[in-house]
N, C-alpha and C positions, 0 to 999 in steps of 0.2 A: 490616355495613351491607348494606345491597341494591345489586348494582352498577344505575348508569342506562344503560340503551341507547338512542344516538341514533343520527342519521343523519351523513355525511359533512358535510353542510350544517351540519347543528348544533351539531358540532365544527369549522368552519370560523370559525362566529361570534365562538370562546369568545377569534379570534386578532384582535388589534387592531396597527392601522400604530406601527411602530416598535419590538413586540415584538422578543423574541429568544427563538428558538426551537430547543430541541434537539431532533432526530431519531436514533432509534435505528437499529442498521445498520451494516456496515462491508461495502464494497463494495455492491453491486445485493441481498446479501443481507439478509434481518434486517428494510429497511427499510419504513413506511409508505407506502403508495400509494393507496388511497381520499383519506383527509383532506388531502397534499399537494395533491391533484388539485381538491379543492374550495377550497383557500385559493387555488390559482391563479386559481381559479373568480372567485372572489370577491373577488379582487385587479384583473383583468379589468372586474368590475362597477364598483367604486370606480375606476378611471383614466377608464371611459369618462363617470363623475359630475363630472369632471377633482379628485374627493377623492385624495390620497396613500395609497397603501398599499402599505410596503416591508416586509418582515422581515429580522433577520438570523438565520442560520441556524448553527449547531452541529453535527455531527454524528460520525461514530464513523472514517469515512475517506470516500470516494466513495461515492456513490450510484447508485440509478437511474434512467431517463429519467422517470416518473412522478413523483420528488419533486425534484431540480436541472433536469431538462430540464420540466416544467410551470412551475415557478416562475421560472425565466429566461426562459422566451418569453413568461411575463404579466407578466415585468419586475419582478417581486416580491419580489427579494431584496436589500439593501440592504448586508450583508459577509455574508461564508461563508468559514469556517475546517472542518479542517485539510487536506482534500485532496478532489478532482476530478476528474472525467473525460470532461464530458459537453462535445460542442462548442458547445450552445448557452451554457452558461454561461462556457466557453472564452471564446467572442466577448464578450460582454461584459467578464470579466474583462482581454481584450489590449485594450478600445475604451476602457477605466478607466470603465467605466459600472456598476460593482460592485466591492467593496473584498473583498481577499482576503489574507486570514491564512494562510503557510504557513508550519508549524510540522511538529515533530516529533509523530509520531501519539503515542506515549507521555505525552507533557509536556500534552496539552490537559487530560485532565479533572481533573491537580490546578492545571492553571493557572485551571480554572474555580472551583474550589472557594477556590483563593487572593481570587478578586473581579477576577483582572487582564485579563478579557476582558468584564468585564461582566454583570447578572443573568442569570437564566435565569426566562422569564416561564411557559413551558410547556413539558414534556416529551410529545410522542408518541411512543409505542412500538409495535410489534409485535407481538404475543405469540400464541403455540399454547396460552395459558392465562393465566386470571385467578382470583384467588379473591374473594370476598367480606373476607377477612382483610387481600386487600392482596399475596399471592404474583402475581408476575407470572413466568409462564415463557416468556422470548424466544423467536424462531424459531432461524432458523440462523445468526443471529450475536451480538456484546453489546456491541460497540464500546463508549459512553461511557455506557449505560442505566442503571446504579449512579450515577454521580454526576449526569447530569443529573433522574433520579426524586429525588434526594432533594434538589438544589437548586432546582428548580423549584416554582411556587405552585400549578399544577395539573397531572394525567397526564390524555393521552387516551390510552385505549387500543385500539388497532387488532387487534382479535381475528379472525386469517387462520385461518380453518377449514381451507386448502388444508397448513397444518402440524397434524398428530397430536398431540395433548394428551400422548402415550405418550413424546417427547422430551425430557420432566421425566426429570434426571437426568444427560444430556449438557453441563450446564455449572456452571462452579464461578465464583461472582461472589463476589469480593473484593475490597473498597478499602481499602487501608492508611491508617495514621494518616499526617496531614499534619506534616513537618517540624516544632519538632525532636522529637515524640514519635513518629515513627517507629522501628520495630525492622525487621529483617531481614525479607523476603519469604520465607516457609518453604516455597517451591519449589524443589526439588535433582531433582528426575526428571521429565522431561514430564508422568508419572500422576499425580505428587502429588496430592491436593485439598486446598485450604486452604481454599474457602469455602461459599456454601450454595448447592442447585439454583436457587434462584430469586430472582429483585428483591424484596427485603420494603420495601414503602411504605405510609406513613400513609394507610388505604383512603380517609379522608376528603379526601385530593386526589384523587381516583379523578373527575372531573368529568365523566366517560361511556365508553361502550365502544362503539365501531363495529364492527358483524359485516359481516365481509368474507370474501370465496372471491379474492383474486387470485394469479395464478401469481406463480414467481418471475421474475424479469427475467436468470436465468442463462442467457447465451449458448454456445453450446460455441465452443472455439479454432481460429484458424486452421487447417489443414494445415501440418505441419511442412516446411519447405521443406529444401534441402540444407543452406543454410549454418547452418540452429537446430540441425542432426540435428548436424551437424561440433560446434559450439560445446557440445553436451550428451557427444559423445565425448571431446573436449578436457578438459572439467569431471571426467568419471568416472576419466579417466585421470592426469589431475593428481592426481585422491585416492588411486588407486591407489599411485601413487609415493610421496605422502606416508608414507603407511601402511608400504607397503616402508623407508619411510628412518628410520622411527621417530619421525617427526612428528606423525603424529596414533596413537591408541591402536588394535592392533589388531582390538578392539572397536567401533572408528567413536567416535563421537561425534554429539548430538542436528542435525538437521541447520534451519536457518532458508532457506527461500526464498522469491525475491519473486512479484509476479503478471505473469503473462503466457506468452504462446506460446513463449517462450525457456524464463523457468522450469520451464514442463510437461515442456518439451524434457530439459531438464538432468535432472529426478526420471527421466522413463522411463528415461534411455540408465546411470543410474547403478541403476536398479532390474534391468538388462537385463546388466550387468556384476557377474558371480557373482565377481569378487575383492575387490567390496567387501559387508562383512557388511549382514545382515538391520538396521534401522536406527530411530532414534526422529525425529519431527519433533517441534522447538517453533517453531513460525512465528507469522504474525501471519491468513496466509490458505490456507485449505486446499483446495486443486484437486484437479481431477480425476485426475489421473495420481496423487494421491495414494492416493486410494481404488483404483484398480485395482491399486496394487503394495498396497495392507491387504489386498486379497482373493488377493493371490497368497502373503501371507505373509511380504512385503519389507519393508515398513513395520508396527514391530508396536504402534505408538500413534502419535498427532498430535495435539496441543492447538496450540490456535490462537485468534483471536476470529472467527472468521469460515468457513464453509463455502460457500465460492463457486466452486459447482461447477454445469456445467449442469441443465438440469430433467431431465435423465435422471436422471443421475447421482443428484440429490437424488430423485426417485422412487424408485431402487434402494436409496437410505438407509433410506427411510421404509419401506419394503418386506421391509427387512430388518433394522431394529432392535434383535435381540436381539445379531445381530452385530457391530453398529457401536457400542453403546451404550457399551462396556468399553474402547472401540478409541479413541475421539475423544472432546476436552476442547474445547467453547468458554467463552473466560475474558474480562474485561475488557481492553481492549487496553492499560491503563498497566500488566499482569502480563504478557499475551504479548510485548510487546515492550520489556518493562524490563529498560534495561540491566543492570541487578545482576543479575539471572537469566540473563541471557545470558553474562555474563561469570563468574558461577559457575558456567555446565552447560560452558562451552568451548565455543559452538557452530561450525562451519561456515555462513557466511553470504554468499549468493549472492544478488546483485541486479544489476539492469540498470542500463544508463548510456546517456543520450540522448548522451552527448559526450564526451571525454577527451582528455587532453593528450597529449606525448610527456612528459611528467614524472612523468604520475598524477596528477593534479588530475582530479575526475569533474563534469561536469554532468550533474545527471539533471532539470531542470525548466525550463531557458529555452530555445528556439530562435532560435538567433544571439543569446544574450543579452537578448533583449527579451520575447518572446513566452511566457506561461507554456504550458508543456505540461499537464501535473497538477497536482505536486507534489512534494515530498520525500518525502511519506510516513514509512514508517516504516523505510526503508535507512539513516537515520544512527542509528536505533537501535541497530541492530545491526553497522554498520560496525565503530564505534568499542569494542564490547564484545565481539565476537568473537574465541576463536582464529586463526580464518583467515578472512579478508574478502576476498572473489572479487567481482569485476565483470565482468558478461557484457555483450558487443553483438556484433553482426557488424561487420564492417568498414565494409562504405559503406550508406548507404540512394538511394533514386527513382534505380535503375538507375545506382550506380556513380556521379553526379554530388555527392552530397553524401561528403564521408569523418568516418568517428567519430571518428579522431583527425587533433588539428588542433595548431600548433603551442602554443597559448595558449586553453583555456577560455573561451570567453565568456560563463561565470558558472558560480560556484564554487560545489558543494553538502557532495563531500566533496575535502578535500585531500590532499594527496598524504603527508602523516604519519599517515592512516587507513586509505589502499588500500592493499592486501598484493597483490593477486594483481589480473589481467586479463586475461580469455579472449577470444577470436576464434575464428570457423571456420578462422583460420591457425594459432593455436596460444597458447601460455602465457607470457605474460612475469610472472615471480617478480620481485617488486620488495622483498622482505624484504633490508634489510641492505645496500642499494645508494646509491649517492649519485645524485642527479641526471641526468649525465651518461651513469651506466650507466642508471638508468632508463630513459634515452632509448634506447640504444643497444637494450635486451631490446627496449622497444615496437614500435620501429621494425623490427627485424630477425623480429620473431617473431607480431607480431599486423595487420600493417598491411597493406592490400588491396597489390599490384605497382604498380598505376599511382602509387600516391601513395609508395611507398618512395623515388623520386627527389627530389621535392619535399622533403620531409621532411628527407631526409639534406642536400639541398641547405642549407634553414634553420638544421641543426645547423654547417655548413661557414660560415656567413658570421654567425653570433650571436656577440653580444661574447664574451669571454672570462672569466666571470666563474665561479662556484660553480656558478647556474643559467644557462647560455647561453640568453641572451634577444637578438632583435633586436625593439626597441619599434616599430621605425616598419612591420617587418613581421609582429609574432604573430598578428594579425586579417586578414591577406590572404587566409586562407581564406574567411571570412565576408565581407567585402570583394568577393570574386570571385563568391559566390554571389550575392548582392544584383544585382552590376551581370549577369552571365552566364547565372547560372541553373547553374554549374558549375564545384566547386571544382578538376577539373583543368586551368582552362585559366588559372590562376595564374602571372603571370611576374615573377618576384621584382624583374627590372629595376624594374618602374614604382613601384615601392615603397622604391627606393634612395634 
């Protein structure tokens, strides 16, 4: 059947108050841009008429400002899942003006198919190409695209001419059967292809195609500072030591790395360390540093859910597709983040902590236990299943006023049972096979900023002598002092005893 071409405004007119809308993309990569802006405009117009207009939003992960930001500023979001990173949306979540379901990224597609999160009325998909027989070629991310296309009543395709049709072949689209009919997911190496190079949909569900030429919202990372570089070097040195000790095979294992500046620095340092062999990446987000290492021959292949790279790097990939198309594979997130696959491959997983405590529990999401930052994302998908799970963090923030290490985390996302190694700019705490007091000693001795070592040693000394030594009157003193004076270094334990 012939495709129907429509304007963003016509597409927005198909969205109704209280609808649930699924969007393509994973981070700012692969997200529609023109249609969300038109929906936000429509919401403002309806609100000016004193009519309600809000939609529920399912995405792969975070999105760009043209999606989450525009809709948040228009007060057009009734709920949001599974992950976000937009400051305007974050303000709504923390003001409890928008509901937010923070869930593991690998679980979302299956939960949608189960019907746990409600109906998907419309799927809005950014595509590099779409055919009359219903083959959709995603752009530089996949996310939950196959599932929302199958479940939605209608599909709106945002055909973005900034992405070449020749990207076809870089995607591996596979949806597993739901339990109890599920078989093993047959991915045994990062380069295994198990699905189709396109998303196949019923063409009668395509309500319209909006043609755009919207640039990616891929910004460059901030420059690497001394602390970030030191973290990267410590990670690389630790992994070399693991190989020399025989705890990692000499040919190495696939690597999963989280998102952000620390992750980029870690990958860069691993590439520079010649004791680490050329390696494979099996991750959710492929970043600038992976592409650089691929061009240098250090990364042999990268499987992920999105190409979350700067616009300059994206242009380079598209200009050299012949080189990159057999080295990069983009999958749905329930495959890229799948715990079964991660455990089978024996990944090294490296993710970033917002806060840790001296017993190895990790807070990835909540500032001072109450204010949502971004969400758990895919860190839990990999942490429990990796051969070796590493959390990295600078030891302090806000010019030393905040310690990344506290007596007890204010919110737990990854418990001590899943966290194997913690690394800061000061060193490495290998927590495998250790008791709580041994973990505390390793973390204090090896990872913590010198300004906070005396305070945390004092805390251990005055804690109740149980299996896990805690002092329930004092365990949140760091957070209380931050709220009171703005500097955790000012803690006086006598005020809490």
